[in-house]
N, C-alpha and C positions, 0 to 999 in steps of 0.2 A: 863574622857576627860578634857582637859584643853585648855588655851590660851597659846601660846609660843610667847611672846611679846619682841620685841628686837629693839634697835636703830640702823639704818643702816647709812654707809657713803653716805652723798648726792651725791658723785661722782662715787664711786666704787660700791655701792649698797651692799657692804660686811658688816656684823655685825661689829660693832665698837669693838675695843678692848682697854680697859682701861690700863694705865701704870702699875697701882697696882691692884691685885686681890679684888673682893668684896665678902661678904658672904650674900648677899640677898638671902633668901631662900623662895621659893614658893613650889609647888607641887613636882617638881623635882628640884634637885640642885645638884652642884659640891661640894664633900666633898674637903674641903681645899679652897673652893672659886673658882672664875673664873675671868678672866680678860674680858669676853665678856658682852657687854651691853645686857643681856638677862634675863628675869624673866619668870617662867612658874607660871600660875595662874589656880586654878581650876575653872571650870565651875559653881561649887556650889555657888559662889558669884554673878553669872549674874543677878539674880533677883535685887540685890541691885544696881549694875552697871547701869542696865536699868533704876532704879527708878532715880538715882543722875545724870546720864549722857544722858538720853534719850533713843530712841528706839535701837539704835545701841550699847548701853552699852559701855564697854571698847574699843570696835572696834572704837569709834568715836574719839579716838585719831590717828588711823592709818592714815599716810599721814601728820600729823602735825609735825612741828619740835619740838625739845626738848623744846626750848623757848617758842613756842606757847603753848605746853601742860602744862607747870607747873601751871598757874593760873586755868586751866580746872580741873587737877588732885587735887589741893589743895582744890578748892572749892567743888568737889564732895566728898573728904575725910571730909570736915568740915560738912557735911550733914549726916555723920554716926555716929552712936554710938560708944561707947567705949567697949562694951561687947565682949572681947577677951576670947577665948577657948583655951585650952592646945590642943585642937584637930585640928589641921590645916583644916581638911576637913569639920569642922563643920560650917555651913552657918550662921554665926552671923556678924551684921555689923562691929564688932571690927575687926574681922578676914579680913573682905573684905577691911577694911580701910589701913591695913598695906601695901598691894601690891600697893595701889595707892601713898603712900608716898615714897615707895621704887622707883616706876617709876619716881616720880617728883625728887628725889635725883639723879637717873641717868641722867635725863634731865639736871640738873644743872652741871653735869660733862661734858656733851657734848650737848650743846644747838643747835649746829648745825644739829645734826642727826635728821634722820626722822623715825618716829614710823613705824613699820610694825610687822605683825604677823600672826598667827594661823599657 
């Protein structure tokens, strides 16, 4: 199980497409990258997200603009450790931190986008 998190256009409500593909990887990803403002994140990290983002965890950014979410995502990431595992699925703070920073990077690319997911 996982979260499918995406930035949508505030007018069309379609997933935003960047001009250039990105290679940000989560539980699922596109070989060769994708232009979609989308990241798949395993539920395995949920306990960390609830601890640093509150009861709603990563879903707390849903409905926020990219601009609004940047400080939230960066603050949450700063509260997590750096214990990264080579196993993406392993629930470590370092593994959970990476998607937060990737989402913040997407938010910088399209600060007008609105977060949606699941």
